[in-house]
Residue frames as a rotation matrix with the C-alpha (Angstrom) as fourth column:
UNK 1
-0.589 -0.537 -0.605 338.41
0.208 -0.823 0.528 35.31
-0.781 0.185 0.596 112.97
UNK 2
0.524 0.849 -0.067 336.20
0.252 -0.230 -0.940 37.32
-0.814 0.476 -0.334 110.62
UNK 3
-0.186 -0.558 0.809 337.19
0.951 0.105 0.290 37.59
-0.247 0.823 0.511 106.95
UNK 4
-0.394 -0.018 -0.919 337.76
0.051 -0.999 -0.002 41.07
-0.918 -0.047 0.394 105.65
UNK 5
0.673 0.697 0.247 335.65
0.367 -0.024 -0.930 42.32
-0.642 0.717 -0.272 102.76
UNK 6
-0.225 -0.693 0.685 337.35
0.959 -0.032 0.282 43.01
-0.173 0.721 0.671 99.46
UNK 7
-0.297 0.100 -0.950 337.67
0.191 -0.968 -0.162 46.86
-0.936 -0.229 0.268 99.19
UNK 8
-0.966 -0.070 -0.248 337.35
-0.223 -0.257 0.940 46.71
-0.130 0.964 0.232 95.35
UNK 9
-0.602 0.795 -0.068 334.06
0.663 0.546 0.513 44.87
0.445 0.264 -0.856 95.62
UNK 10
-0.074 0.539 -0.839 332.77
0.839 -0.421 -0.345 47.36
-0.539 -0.729 -0.421 98.22
UNK 11
-0.620 -0.196 -0.760 333.69
-0.120 -0.933 0.338 50.28
-0.776 0.301 0.555 95.95
UNK 12
-0.958 0.284 -0.040 331.89
0.020 0.205 0.978 48.65
0.286 0.937 -0.202 93.01
UNK 13
-0.292 0.890 -0.351 328.78
0.929 0.351 0.116 48.09
0.226 -0.292 -0.929 95.11
UNK 14
-0.165 0.186 -0.969 328.90
0.527 -0.814 -0.246 51.68
-0.834 -0.551 0.037 96.36
UNK 15
-0.869 -0.208 -0.449 329.28
-0.234 -0.626 0.744 53.01
-0.436 0.752 0.495 92.84
UNK 16
-0.785 0.620 0.000 326.34
0.394 0.499 0.772 50.92
0.478 0.605 -0.636 91.67
UNK 17
-0.095 0.745 -0.660 324.21
0.982 -0.038 -0.184 52.12
-0.162 -0.666 -0.728 94.56
UNK 18
-0.376 -0.114 -0.919 325.14
0.190 -0.981 0.044 55.74
-0.907 -0.158 0.391 93.87
UNK 19
-0.991 0.063 -0.117 324.33
-0.127 -0.176 0.976 55.35
0.041 0.982 0.182 90.16
UNK 20
-0.458 0.874 -0.161 320.93
0.776 0.481 0.408 53.83
0.434 0.062 -0.899 91.05
UNK 21
-0.025 0.412 -0.911 320.26
0.809 -0.526 -0.261 56.68
-0.587 -0.744 -0.320 93.45
UNK 22
-0.726 -0.309 -0.615 321.33
-0.074 -0.853 0.516 59.22
-0.684 0.420 0.596 90.84
UNK 23
-0.906 0.421 0.050 318.97
0.168 0.248 0.954 57.64
0.389 0.873 -0.295 88.29
UNK 24
-0.144 0.876 -0.461 316.10
0.980 0.189 0.053 57.71
0.134 -0.444 -0.886 90.77
UNK 25
-0.214 -0.004 -0.977 316.83
0.449 -0.889 -0.095 61.34
-0.868 -0.458 0.192 91.52
UNK 26
-0.936 -0.151 -0.318 316.85
-0.206 -0.500 0.841 62.15
-0.286 0.853 0.437 87.79
UNK 27
-0.653 0.758 0.002 313.60
0.562 0.483 0.672 60.24
0.508 0.439 -0.741 87.28
UNK 28
-0.012 0.652 -0.758 311.96
0.940 -0.251 -0.231 62.10
-0.340 -0.715 -0.610 90.14
UNK 29
-0.542 -0.279 -0.793 313.19
0.075 -0.956 0.285 65.45
-0.837 0.095 0.539 88.74
UNK 30
-0.979 0.099 -0.180 311.84
-0.194 -0.153 0.969 64.72
0.068 0.983 0.169 85.23
UNK 31
-0.432 0.883 -0.182 308.51
0.839 0.467 0.278 63.31
0.331 -0.033 -0.943 86.44
UNK 32
-0.010 0.378 -0.926 307.95
0.700 -0.659 -0.277 66.54
-0.714 -0.650 -0.258 88.41
UNK 33
-0.672 -0.331 -0.663 309.17
-0.150 -0.816 0.559 68.79
-0.725 0.475 0.499 85.59
UNK 34
-0.938 0.346 0.026 307.00
0.116 0.243 0.963 67.05
0.327 0.906 -0.268 82.99
UNK 35
-0.222 0.893 -0.391 303.93
0.974 0.217 -0.057 66.99
0.034 -0.394 -0.918 85.26
UNK 36
-0.111 0.092 -0.990 304.34
0.365 -0.922 -0.127 70.71
-0.924 -0.375 0.068 85.87
UNK 37
-0.853 -0.309 -0.420 304.93
-0.238 -0.486 0.841 71.36
-0.464 0.817 0.341 82.19
UNK 38
-0.774 0.613 0.157 301.85
0.545 0.520 0.658 69.42
0.322 0.595 -0.737 81.09
UNK 39
-0.024 0.779 -0.627 299.69
0.857 -0.307 -0.414 71.68
-0.515 -0.547 -0.660 83.27
UNK 40
0.230 0.067 -0.971 300.85
-0.027 -0.997 -0.075 74.74
-0.973 0.043 -0.227 81.35
UNK 41
-0.320 -0.413 -0.853 301.89
-0.845 -0.282 0.454 73.49
-0.428 0.866 -0.259 77.88
UNK 42
0.736 0.556 -0.387 301.38
-0.677 0.605 -0.419 70.87
0.001 0.570 0.822 75.22
UNK 43
0.718 -0.442 0.538 303.09
0.221 0.877 0.426 67.54
-0.660 -0.187 0.728 74.78
UNK 44
0.611 -0.486 0.625 304.79
0.738 0.064 -0.672 68.66
0.286 0.871 0.398 71.59
UNK 45
0.650 -0.388 0.654 306.05
-0.336 -0.918 -0.210 71.88
0.682 -0.083 -0.727 73.13
UNK 46
0.724 -0.348 0.595 307.45
-0.569 0.186 0.801 70.01
-0.389 -0.919 -0.063 76.12
UNK 47
0.710 -0.441 0.548 309.08
0.505 0.862 0.039 67.34
-0.490 0.249 0.835 74.03
UNK 48
0.610 -0.458 0.647 310.71
0.499 -0.413 -0.762 69.93
0.616 0.787 -0.023 71.77
UNK 49
0.661 -0.308 0.684 311.84
-0.529 -0.838 0.135 72.16
0.532 -0.451 -0.717 74.61
UNK 50
0.689 -0.346 0.636 313.21
-0.542 0.337 0.770 69.51
-0.481 -0.876 0.045 76.91
UNK 51
0.652 -0.475 0.592 315.01
0.567 0.823 0.036 67.42
-0.504 0.312 0.805 74.28
UNK 52
0.624 -0.464 0.629 316.64
0.478 -0.410 -0.777 70.32
0.619 0.785 -0.034 72.45
UNK 53
0.577 -0.377 0.724 318.04
-0.586 -0.809 0.046 71.98
0.568 -0.451 -0.688 75.57
UNK 54
0.905 -0.126 0.406 319.54
-0.279 0.546 0.790 68.89
-0.321 -0.829 0.459 77.20
UNK 55
-0.095 -0.963 -0.253 323.02
-0.994 0.105 -0.025 67.60
0.051 0.249 -0.967 77.31
UNK 56
0.484 0.230 -0.844 323.64
-0.341 0.938 0.060 63.92
0.806 0.259 0.533 76.78
UNK 57
0.529 -0.270 0.805 324.38
-0.778 0.224 0.587 61.74
-0.339 -0.936 -0.092 79.80
UNK 58
-0.627 -0.778 0.043 326.62
-0.731 0.606 0.313 58.71
-0.270 0.165 -0.949 79.84
UNK 59
-0.129 0.691 -0.711 324.80
-0.807 0.344 0.480 56.08
0.576 0.636 0.514 77.71
UNK 60
-0.391 -0.097 -0.916 325.56
0.037 0.992 -0.120 53.03
0.920 -0.081 -0.384 79.86
UNK 61
-0.997 -0.074 0.035 324.44
-0.030 -0.070 -0.997 54.33
0.077 -0.995 0.067 83.22
UNK 62
-0.706 0.703 0.086 321.04
-0.074 0.047 -0.996 53.06
-0.705 -0.709 0.019 84.22
UNK 63
-0.658 0.498 -0.565 319.29
-0.741 -0.294 0.603 52.81
0.134 0.816 0.563 80.86
UNK 64
-0.617 0.424 -0.663 317.78
0.148 0.890 0.431 49.42
0.773 0.168 -0.612 81.67
UNK 65
-0.594 0.320 -0.739 316.45
0.803 0.181 -0.567 50.74
-0.048 -0.930 -0.364 84.96
UNK 66
-0.978 0.173 0.119 314.77
-0.152 -0.974 0.170 53.86
0.145 0.148 0.978 83.64
UNK 67
-0.214 0.970 -0.116 311.20
-0.138 0.088 0.987 52.46
0.967 0.227 0.115 83.49
UNK 68
0.116 0.217 -0.969 311.45
0.834 0.508 0.214 51.14
0.539 -0.834 -0.122 87.03
UNK 69
-0.733 -0.463 -0.498 312.91
0.663 -0.650 -0.372 54.42
-0.151 -0.603 0.783 88.32
UNK 70
-0.825 0.496 0.273 310.18
-0.274 -0.772 0.574 56.49
0.495 0.399 0.772 86.56
UNK 71
0.048 0.891 -0.451 307.40
0.195 0.435 0.879 54.29
0.980 -0.130 -0.153 87.98
UNK 72
-0.084 -0.183 -0.980 308.85
0.974 0.192 -0.119 54.59
0.210 -0.964 0.162 91.48
UNK 73
-0.946 -0.282 -0.160 309.29
0.308 -0.935 -0.174 58.38
-0.100 -0.214 0.972 91.25
UNK 74
-0.623 0.754 0.205 305.77
-0.223 -0.423 0.878 58.78
0.749 0.502 0.432 89.83
UNK 75
-0.001 0.619 -0.786 304.29
0.725 0.541 0.426 57.06
0.688 -0.570 -0.449 92.86
UNK 76
-0.235 -0.155 -0.959 305.34
0.895 -0.419 -0.152 60.12
-0.378 -0.895 0.238 94.90
UNK 77
-0.977 -0.075 -0.198 304.18
-0.010 -0.917 0.399 62.81
-0.212 0.392 0.895 92.41
UNK 78
-0.193 0.981 0.033 300.49
0.228 0.077 -0.971 63.65
-0.954 -0.180 -0.238 92.46
UNK 79
0.653 0.572 -0.497 298.96
-0.336 -0.369 -0.867 63.54
-0.679 0.733 -0.049 89.00
UNK 80
-0.431 -0.854 -0.291 301.89
-0.720 0.130 0.682 61.69
-0.545 0.503 -0.671 87.42
UNK 81
0.592 0.805 0.041 299.76
-0.556 0.445 -0.702 60.11
-0.583 0.393 0.711 84.70
UNK 82
0.483 -0.386 0.786 300.84
0.579 0.814 0.044 57.57
-0.657 0.434 0.617 82.09
UNK 83
0.795 -0.168 0.583 301.62
0.436 -0.511 -0.741 60.49
0.422 0.843 -0.333 79.77
UNK 84
0.744 -0.542 0.390 303.82
-0.665 -0.655 0.359 62.15
0.060 -0.527 -0.848 82.42
UNK 85
0.442 -0.594 0.672 305.69
-0.206 0.662 0.721 58.90
-0.873 -0.458 0.170 83.00
UNK 86
0.586 -0.196 0.786 306.16
0.738 0.529 -0.419 58.11
-0.334 0.826 0.454 79.29
UNK 87
0.819 -0.296 0.492 307.50
0.094 -0.776 -0.624 61.59
0.567 0.557 -0.607 78.48
UNK 88
0.653 -0.610 0.449 309.82
-0.716 -0.303 0.629 61.61
-0.248 -0.732 -0.635 81.53
UNK 89
0.404 -0.495 0.769 311.20
0.180 0.868 0.464 58.23
-0.897 -0.049 0.440 80.52
UNK 90
0.771 -0.080 0.632 311.54
0.634 -0.001 -0.774 59.37
0.062 0.997 0.050 76.87
UNK 91
0.804 -0.488 0.339 313.69
-0.452 -0.873 -0.184 62.33
0.385 -0.006 -0.923 78.01
UNK 92
0.474 -0.636 0.610 315.83
-0.591 0.284 0.755 60.09
-0.653 -0.718 -0.241 80.21
UNK 93
0.499 -0.264 0.825 316.38
0.558 0.827 -0.074 57.63
-0.663 0.497 0.560 77.34
UNK 94
0.875 -0.149 0.460 317.20
0.332 -0.504 -0.797 60.45
0.351 0.850 -0.392 74.89
UNK 95
0.715 -0.622 0.320 319.79
-0.699 -0.649 0.300 61.79
0.021 -0.438 -0.899 77.31
UNK 96
0.176 -0.622 0.763 321.44
-0.345 0.687 0.640 58.37
-0.922 -0.376 -0.094 77.20
UNK 97
-0.593 -0.483 -0.644 321.50
-0.711 -0.062 0.700 58.22
-0.378 0.873 -0.307 73.42
UNK 98
-0.832 0.390 0.396 318.52
0.433 0.901 0.022 55.88
-0.348 0.189 -0.918 73.00
UNK 99
-0.794 0.600 -0.101 315.68
-0.531 -0.602 0.596 56.79
0.297 0.526 0.797 70.63
UNK 100
-0.777 0.627 0.061 312.09
0.457 0.627 -0.630 55.96
-0.433 -0.462 -0.774 71.57
UNK 101
-0.699 0.656 0.284 308.52
-0.023 -0.418 0.908 56.58
0.715 0.628 0.308 70.50
UNK 102
-0.853 0.521 0.026 305.81
-0.096 -0.108 -0.989 57.84
-0.513 -0.847 0.142 72.82
UNK 103
-0.757 0.653 0.025 302.41
0.286 0.296 0.911 56.43
0.588 0.697 -0.411 71.76
UNK 104
-0.720 0.678 0.146 298.95
-0.508 -0.372 -0.777 57.63
-0.473 -0.634 0.612 72.70
UNK 105
-0.845 0.470 -0.257 295.98
0.110 0.621 0.776 55.33
0.524 0.627 -0.577 72.17
UNK 106
-0.442 0.788 0.428 292.29
-0.896 -0.368 -0.247 55.17
-0.037 -0.493 0.869 72.98
UNK 107
-0.955 0.289 -0.060 289.97
0.292 0.956 -0.031 52.35
0.049 -0.047 -0.998 74.01
UNK 108
-0.583 0.806 0.105 286.23
-0.729 -0.576 0.370 52.49
0.358 0.139 0.923 73.32
UNK 109
-0.633 0.327 -0.701 285.13
0.227 0.945 0.235 49.11
0.740 -0.011 -0.673 74.74
UNK 110
0.073 0.640 -0.765 283.77
0.979 0.098 0.176 50.42
0.188 -0.762 -0.619 78.06
UNK 111
0.886 0.191 -0.424 283.59
0.273 -0.952 0.142 54.14
-0.376 -0.241 -0.895 77.51
UNK 112
0.729 -0.634 0.256 286.38
-0.030 -0.403 -0.915 56.37
0.684 0.659 -0.313 76.26
UNK 113
0.826 -0.556 -0.086 289.78
0.156 0.078 0.985 55.72
-0.541 -0.827 0.151 77.82
UNK 114
0.759 -0.648 -0.069 293.11
-0.367 -0.338 -0.866 57.20
0.538 0.683 -0.495 76.72
UNK 115
0.818 -0.569 0.085 296.53
0.253 0.489 0.835 55.77
-0.517 -0.661 0.544 77.53
UNK 116
0.661 -0.706 -0.253 300.18
-0.690 -0.440 -0.575 56.67
0.295 0.555 -0.778 76.80
UNK 117
0.805 -0.488 0.338 303.11
0.204 0.762 0.614 54.31
-0.558 -0.425 0.713 76.66
UNK 118
0.348 -0.798 -0.492 306.74
-0.853 -0.487 0.189 54.28
-0.390 0.354 -0.850 75.49
UNK 119
0.922 -0.087 0.377 308.32
0.213 0.928 -0.306 51.92
-0.323 0.362 0.874 72.99
UNK 120
0.059 -0.935 -0.350 311.89
-0.775 -0.264 0.574 51.25
-0.629 0.237 -0.741 71.94
UNK 121
-0.850 -0.373 -0.372 312.39
-0.526 0.553 0.646 49.33
-0.035 0.745 -0.667 68.70
UNK 122
-0.255 0.887 -0.384 308.64
-0.607 0.162 0.778 48.62
0.752 0.432 0.498 68.54
UNK 123
-0.248 0.155 -0.956 308.60
0.606 0.795 -0.028 47.01
0.756 -0.587 -0.291 71.99
UNK 124
0.612 0.496 0.617 306.73
-0.148 -0.694 0.705 48.60
0.777 -0.522 -0.351 74.89
UNK 125
-0.368 -0.817 -0.444 309.04
0.459 0.256 -0.851 49.38
0.808 -0.517 0.281 77.78
UNK 126
-0.953 0.171 -0.249 306.75
0.160 -0.413 -0.897 51.51
-0.256 -0.895 0.366 79.93
UNK 127
-0.531 0.822 -0.203 302.98
-0.810 -0.564 -0.161 51.64
-0.247 0.079 0.966 80.18
UNK 128
0.548 0.777 0.309 302.06
-0.658 0.629 -0.415 48.04
-0.517 0.025 0.856 79.38
UNK 129
-0.430 -0.594 0.680 302.84
-0.020 0.759 0.651 44.89
-0.903 0.267 -0.338 77.50
UNK 130
-0.953 0.086 -0.289 302.16
-0.291 -0.011 0.957 44.00
0.079 0.996 0.036 73.88
UNK 131
-0.611 0.754 -0.241 299.08
0.685 0.656 0.317 42.04
0.397 0.028 -0.917 75.03
UNK 132
-0.156 0.595 -0.788 297.68
0.821 -0.365 -0.439 44.73
-0.549 -0.716 -0.432 77.37
UNK 133
-0.501 -0.095 -0.860 298.16
-0.179 -0.961 0.210 47.48
-0.847 0.259 0.465 74.77
UNK 134
-0.926 0.145 0.349 296.47
0.377 0.406 0.833 45.58
-0.021 0.903 -0.430 71.96
UNK 135
-0.061 0.991 -0.115 293.05
0.970 0.031 -0.243 46.95
-0.237 -0.126 -0.963 73.11
UNK 136
0.127 0.037 -0.991 294.14
0.142 -0.990 -0.019 50.57
-0.982 -0.139 -0.131 72.33
UNK 137
0.645 0.035 0.763 293.81
0.763 -0.084 -0.641 52.15
0.042 0.996 -0.081 68.91
UNK 138
-0.309 -0.855 -0.418 296.92
0.800 -0.471 0.372 54.27
-0.515 -0.219 0.829 68.37
UNK 139
0.755 0.621 0.212 296.04
0.644 -0.641 -0.417 57.87
-0.123 0.451 -0.884 67.57
UNK 140
0.844 -0.525 0.109 299.45
-0.479 -0.830 -0.285 59.56
0.239 0.188 -0.953 67.94
UNK 141
0.637 -0.752 -0.170 303.12
0.771 0.621 0.142 58.70
-0.002 -0.221 0.975 67.91
UNK 142
0.924 -0.367 0.111 305.80
-0.371 -0.928 0.024 61.12
0.094 -0.063 -0.994 69.09
UNK 143
0.630 -0.752 -0.193 309.31
0.673 0.653 -0.348 59.89
0.388 0.089 0.917 68.19
UNK 144
0.879 -0.476 0.037 312.33
-0.423 -0.741 0.522 61.28
-0.221 -0.474 -0.852 69.97
UNK 145
0.618 -0.720 -0.317 315.79
0.045 0.434 -0.900 60.73
0.785 0.541 0.301 68.52
UNK 146
0.468 -0.533 -0.704 318.75
0.883 0.245 0.401 60.13
-0.041 -0.810 0.586 70.79
UNK 147
0.966 -0.245 -0.080 320.60
-0.236 -0.966 0.108 63.24
-0.104 -0.085 -0.991 71.93
UNK 148
0.489 -0.872 0.023 324.20
0.697 0.375 -0.611 63.57
0.524 0.315 0.791 70.94
UNK 149
0.333 -0.423 -0.843 326.71
0.751 -0.422 0.509 65.12
-0.570 -0.802 0.177 73.31
UNK 150
-0.621 -0.696 -0.360 327.62
0.431 -0.687 0.585 68.63
-0.655 0.208 0.726 72.34
UNK 151
-0.755 0.413 0.510 324.50
0.440 -0.258 0.860 69.32
0.486 0.874 0.014 70.23
């Protein structure tokens, strides 16, 4: 005789899967929106426009998975550069009440190379590790405070 599954456990798994799918959908939406916006505007304009017009999402849903969701979504968006990914993730974190700083750096060792990454509390969370980012000279930092519901 086969044991029946616990309905409460199945509902929890289903809710978790739906949250993950929702986060991936949001990441895909923001990667596309940021990519499109960077073609026609500046980083500062986009950051200001997108973070001032947004409502705040539930803080606990998916914040730890944002970098992974953004990287996955970016794989399907042509031209989703490191800057696109960092800004999309910054918006998603801000919507969950988490402040972050988008950094832009340059490397001159083997020709000019620019790179963007995102940090929370001085720790890189998207775009590299402390070790891999050490080769870049930081030339810009764009902080984004957390959004508060109703503002």
